[in-house]
Backbone bond lengths (Angstrom), bond angles and torsions (degrees), N, CA, C in turn:
res aa  C-N    CA-C-N  psi(-1)  N-CA   C-N-CA  omega(-1)  CA-C   N-CA-C  phi
1 X - - - 1.469 - - 1.526 109.43 -
2 X 1.321 115.36 138.28 1.449 117.14 176.14 1.526 109.02 -87.72
3 X 1.334 117.56 -179.93 1.466 120.12 -174.00 1.519 112.83 -64.69
4 X 1.324 118.72 -20.69 1.454 121.10 -178.04 1.537 111.90 -90.29
5 X 1.316 117.75 -14.91 1.452 121.19 -176.00 1.520 112.25 -79.04
6 X 1.289 116.88 -25.66 1.454 122.00 -175.46 1.514 109.29 52.63
7 X 1.283 118.08 -163.47 1.450 120.92 -178.33 1.527 112.53 -85.94
8 X 1.319 117.76 -7.93 1.456 120.98 -177.08 1.520 112.79 -74.00
9 X 1.314 118.30 -11.01 1.451 120.42 -179.20 1.525 111.46 72.89
10 X 1.310 116.79 67.13 1.463 122.87 -176.74 1.509 108.20 -74.02
11 X 1.319 116.22 92.02 1.452 123.07 -177.48 1.526 109.12 -113.31
12 X 1.322 116.28 170.91 1.455 120.99 176.66 1.533 110.01 -62.80
13 X 1.326 116.57 -38.83 1.466 120.24 177.95 1.527 110.75 -62.20
14 X 1.314 116.26 -43.22 1.472 120.68 178.17 1.530 110.46 -64.65
15 X 1.313 117.70 -39.50 1.467 121.84 178.10 1.523 110.60 -62.24
16 X 1.325 117.28 -42.45 1.471 121.42 177.45 1.528 110.72 -62.17
17 X 1.327 116.62 -41.87 1.465 121.17 178.01 1.517 110.77 -60.28
18 X 1.326 116.48 -45.02 1.475 120.67 -179.23 1.526 110.41 -64.91
19 X 1.322 116.71 -41.96 1.469 120.63 178.84 1.525 109.92 -59.26
20 X 1.311 117.44 -48.72 1.462 121.46 -179.55 1.526 110.73 -63.23
21 X 1.314 116.42 -37.44 1.458 121.20 178.14 1.526 110.77 -62.96
22 X 1.329 116.81 -44.42 1.471 120.52 179.35 1.521 110.95 -67.42
23 X 1.325 116.43 -43.44 1.467 120.39 -177.35 1.530 111.50 -65.37
24 X 1.323 117.29 -29.42 1.462 121.32 -177.82 1.529 112.99 -83.38
25 X 1.299 117.76 -9.26 1.465 120.52 -177.65 1.503 111.11 -65.41
26 X 1.311 115.26 142.31 1.453 121.94 -179.47 1.522 111.68 -87.74
27 X 1.323 116.24 -16.32 1.456 121.62 -176.52 1.533 110.77 -72.57
28 X 1.316 114.74 155.61 1.462 120.23 176.42 1.525 111.88 -83.75
29 X 1.329 116.68 -18.01 1.456 120.75 -177.70 1.521 108.82 -130.20
30 X 1.321 116.07 118.82 1.448 122.75 175.98 1.515 106.62 -128.42
31 X 1.325 116.70 125.69 1.457 120.83 178.84 1.518 108.90 -105.07
32 X 1.313 115.79 138.70 1.462 121.33 178.79 1.513 108.69 -140.20
33 X 1.310 115.79 146.24 1.449 122.38 178.28 1.520 108.09 -103.21
34 X 1.319 116.19 123.49 1.466 120.53 176.49 1.522 108.79 -101.78
35 X 1.329 116.17 144.79 1.461 118.43 175.47 1.520 110.10 -65.80
36 X 1.307 116.77 165.26 1.446 121.21 -175.56 1.511 115.91 -69.36
37 X 1.307 116.76 -10.81 1.461 120.55 -176.87 1.522 110.15 -93.44
38 X 1.321 116.58 131.32 1.465 121.56 175.78 1.529 107.47 -95.99
39 X 1.334 114.38 118.82 1.455 119.72 178.81 1.527 108.26 -151.67
40 X 1.322 116.94 -170.92 1.472 120.81 -178.53 1.511 111.80 -61.35
41 X 1.325 117.42 -33.97 1.466 120.61 179.06 1.527 110.41 -65.68
42 X 1.309 116.43 -42.47 1.467 120.70 178.40 1.524 110.18 -63.92
43 X 1.321 116.81 -45.54 1.472 120.41 178.77 1.520 111.23 -58.34
44 X 1.322 116.78 -39.06 1.462 121.12 179.50 1.513 110.95 -65.24
45 X 1.305 117.69 -47.51 1.469 121.86 -176.93 1.527 111.43 -61.54
46 X 1.323 118.41 -37.59 1.465 120.10 -174.50 1.526 114.04 -86.90
47 X 1.326 118.51 -2.11 1.459 119.84 -179.27 1.528 114.21 -49.16
48 X 1.347 119.87 -43.94 1.473 118.81 -178.72 1.534 113.56 -78.00
49 X 1.319 118.54 -5.49 1.464 121.82 -173.67 1.527 112.49 -76.50
50 X 1.337 114.66 149.06 1.462 122.33 175.26 1.523 111.53 -103.84
51 X 1.327 115.18 -29.55 1.461 119.56 -171.60 1.520 109.75 -146.92
52 X 1.321 113.43 170.23 1.459 120.40 -176.21 1.524 109.70 -142.79
53 X 1.312 115.37 143.93 1.469 123.25 169.12 1.513 104.95 -112.20
54 X 1.311 116.76 117.72 1.455 122.10 -178.69 1.527 108.84 -94.97
55 X 1.327 116.37 125.89 1.466 122.70 176.69 1.515 106.67 -128.30
56 X 1.332 116.30 111.01 1.466 121.85 -176.18 1.519 109.81 -136.17
57 X 1.305 115.13 140.08 1.464 122.25 177.55 1.520 111.00 -63.53
58 X 1.314 116.24 148.18 1.469 120.02 176.02 1.525 111.19 -64.72
59 X 1.327 117.34 -15.51 1.454 121.92 177.46 1.538 112.47 -83.65
60 X 1.353 116.74 -8.15 1.463 120.00 -175.22 1.524 111.94 -129.94
61 X 1.300 116.86 44.13 1.456 120.16 -177.35 1.533 113.35 -66.48
62 X 1.332 118.05 -23.89 1.463 119.32 173.85 1.524 110.02 -61.39
63 X 1.335 116.41 -37.68 1.463 120.85 176.76 1.526 110.19 -64.76
64 X 1.321 116.99 -37.44 1.464 120.44 -179.00 1.524 110.19 -60.30
65 X 1.324 117.42 -42.78 1.465 120.81 178.86 1.525 110.61 -61.31
66 X 1.330 117.38 -40.05 1.464 120.77 178.42 1.522 111.13 -63.72
67 X 1.346 116.33 -39.82 1.461 119.63 179.89 1.530 112.01 -71.27
68 X 1.313 117.00 -33.61 1.475 119.65 175.41 1.533 110.05 -63.84
69 X 1.320 116.25 -43.58 1.460 120.81 175.83 1.527 110.85 -61.78
70 X 1.323 115.84 -42.67 1.457 121.39 178.19 1.531 110.83 -58.36
71 X 1.329 116.65 -43.99 1.465 120.77 179.12 1.527 110.16 -59.97
72 X 1.313 116.38 -47.40 1.472 120.79 -179.17 1.526 111.14 -62.75
73 X 1.329 117.46 -44.61 1.456 121.91 -178.35 1.530 112.46 -65.47
74 X 1.341 116.65 -25.80 1.464 121.18 -176.16 1.528 112.71 -108.23
75 X 1.326 116.20 17.54 1.472 122.06 178.83 1.523 112.97 52.78
76 X 1.323 115.87 40.66 1.455 121.64 176.40 1.519 109.07 -99.88
77 X 1.314 116.31 126.40 1.464 119.54 174.92 1.518 108.02 -70.89
78 X 1.314 116.57 127.77 1.469 121.03 176.41 1.516 107.26 -86.25
79 X 1.335 117.10 94.09 1.469 122.02 -175.20 1.524 111.80 -71.15
80 X 1.335 115.54 -44.53 1.459 120.05 -179.09 1.515 108.18 -139.31
81 X 1.324 115.10 143.88 1.446 122.89 -177.77 1.536 105.86 -129.04
82 X 1.337 115.54 96.94 1.462 121.04 -172.37 1.516 111.24 -107.92
83 X 1.316 115.21 134.22 1.457 122.26 174.07 1.520 107.44 -107.23
84 X 1.325 116.34 124.63 1.464 119.57 177.95 1.515 108.94 -96.72
85 X 1.315 114.60 147.26 1.456 119.96 178.09 1.519 109.75 -143.40
86 X 1.307 115.24 152.01 1.464 121.54 172.20 1.521 110.03 -106.82
87 X 1.326 116.51 -5.31 1.457 123.93 -176.13 1.529 110.12 -74.11
88 X 1.315 116.23 117.01 1.471 120.85 -179.71 1.526 113.20 -69.10
89 X 1.329 116.95 -13.36 1.464 120.56 178.36 1.536 111.73 -81.11
90 X 1.322 116.52 -18.14 1.468 120.74 178.92 1.520 108.77 -93.64
91 X 1.294 115.56 119.13 1.450 120.41 -178.87 1.522 111.57 -81.00
92 X 1.315 117.59 130.57 1.460 119.25 175.32 1.530 109.16 -67.00
93 X 1.328 116.30 138.63 1.472 119.76 -178.16 1.530 108.92 -174.29
94 X 1.312 114.49 163.26 1.462 120.35 168.82 1.521 105.98 -75.52
95 X 1.314 118.35 123.36 1.456 120.61 177.31 1.524 110.74 -90.67
96 X 1.332 116.23 -26.68 1.460 123.09 173.79 1.520 106.56 -155.40
97 X 1.315 115.45 91.98 1.463 120.98 -173.29 1.519 111.84 -59.81
98 X 1.326 117.73 -42.63 1.463 121.37 -178.48 1.531 112.03 -62.82
99 X 1.313 116.66 -33.48 1.467 121.15 179.86 1.523 111.79 -90.70
100 X 1.328 117.57 -2.58 1.458 120.99 179.32 1.517 114.37 73.60
101 X 1.335 116.87 25.30 1.471 120.51 179.82 1.518 110.78 -97.91
102 X 1.343 113.97 134.25 1.462 118.84 -179.27 1.528 110.35 -151.52
103 X 1.320 113.88 159.15 1.462 121.50 170.03 1.519 105.73 -107.04
104 X 1.331 115.82 127.99 1.457 120.11 175.33 1.523 107.91 -119.79
105 X 1.329 115.46 149.21 1.465 119.40 -175.34 1.515 110.28 -123.91
106 X 1.295 114.87 136.65 1.451 121.96 175.76 1.518 107.94 -117.64
107 X 1.299 116.16 -177.47 1.467 120.03 177.42 1.521 108.19 -112.57
108 X 1.325 115.83 157.76 1.453 121.08 174.57 1.525 108.73 -63.32
109 X 1.322 116.68 149.14 1.466 120.13 179.54 1.512 113.05 -55.91
110 X 1.342 117.04 -40.27 1.469 118.79 -178.71 1.525 110.92 -66.40
111 X 1.315 118.81 -35.77 1.468 121.49 176.49 1.528 110.18 -66.42
112 X 1.312 115.68 -41.22 1.455 120.96 -179.05 1.527 109.90 -58.92
113 X 1.320 115.68 -43.20 1.462 120.26 -177.59 1.531 111.85 -77.52
114 X 1.330 118.25 -43.26 1.461 120.19 -173.99 1.526 112.84 -80.23
115 X 1.317 118.60 -35.37 1.458 121.39 -176.29 1.528 113.05 -92.01
116 X 1.324 116.37 -4.52 1.464 121.67 -177.38 1.524 110.69 49.26
117 X 1.317 114.41 45.12 1.456 120.95 -179.71 1.517 109.59 -98.78
118 X 1.311 116.48 171.87 1.447 119.98 174.19 1.520 108.07 -82.72
119 X 1.300 117.19 162.13 1.454 121.26 -176.20 1.527 112.10 -70.74
120 X 1.342 117.48 -27.22 1.457 121.12 -175.04 1.512 111.49 -127.81
121 X 1.325 115.54 148.69 1.448 121.21 173.99 1.533 108.92 -76.75
122 X 1.325 117.03 172.17 1.473 121.03 -175.36 1.526 113.00 -61.21
123 X 1.330 117.68 -41.94 1.469 120.03 -179.26 1.524 111.04 -63.73
124 X 1.319 116.82 -45.65 1.458 120.45 178.76 1.525 110.21 -62.27
125 X 1.314 117.43 -42.35 1.460 121.13 178.42 1.524 111.15 -59.36
126 X 1.340 116.64 -42.11 1.473 120.14 178.46 1.529 111.58 -64.90
127 X 1.324 117.09 -41.00 1.467 120.95 178.12 1.524 110.09 -61.54
128 X 1.328 117.30 -47.67 1.466 120.91 -179.25 1.527 111.45 -65.28
129 X 1.309 116.77 -37.27 1.470 120.64 178.49 1.536 109.79 -66.07
130 X 1.320 117.48 -41.25 1.462 122.10 177.40 1.525 110.45 -60.99
131 X 1.325 116.20 -45.35 1.465 120.68 179.61 1.527 110.14 -60.93
132 X 1.319 116.97 -46.58 1.463 120.29 -179.95 1.523 111.13 -59.98
133 X 1.321 117.42 -44.74 1.469 121.22 179.07 1.527 111.36 -62.53
134 X 1.332 116.51 -43.50 1.459 120.17 -179.13 1.526 111.68 -66.30
135 X 1.320 117.64 -39.72 1.465 120.56 178.03 1.528 110.79 -64.74
136 X 1.326 116.61 -43.63 1.464 119.72 178.14 1.518 111.84 -64.20
137 X 1.323 116.11 -42.81 1.447 120.76 179.61 1.536 111.11 -61.74
138 X 1.312 116.22 -44.95 1.465 120.98 179.02 1.529 111.18 -63.35
139 X 1.329 116.98 -37.86 1.458 119.43 -179.52 1.524 111.75 -69.92
140 X 1.311 117.58 -30.62 1.464 121.31 179.56 1.530 111.76 -73.67
141 X 1.337 116.66 -24.83 1.470 120.34 179.36 1.519 112.44 -78.46
142 X 1.315 117.01 -17.17 1.478 120.54 -176.29 1.501 111.41 -79.54
């Protein structure tokens, strides 16, 4: 297994199963997490999708560009484009609200465990809550 397969055995057969599972859903909103690698399995899983929320670390912006291209090539609307950071010097904020671009900040795992803090600061929590509300609202209109 490569680093993107995890222990679940990310195979083409599994990707087909997931695609069929998503396509058969009766709900207007289905969220799925794709591994960071773009390959035939990823293309298969996203076939039923209309839109995408991109969440990429500030350390992996080259990957973000690949996913933006992937969205365009697969006719996926890029609803939100989020950059995650652990850097306390970078303030979480909407960088382009109309385009759905934002920086969100989390804490390091060791801080989360030792400081008994929440995973997100208030601004990041508000951004994520806004996104969730907007996605639900959009799905109810369909």
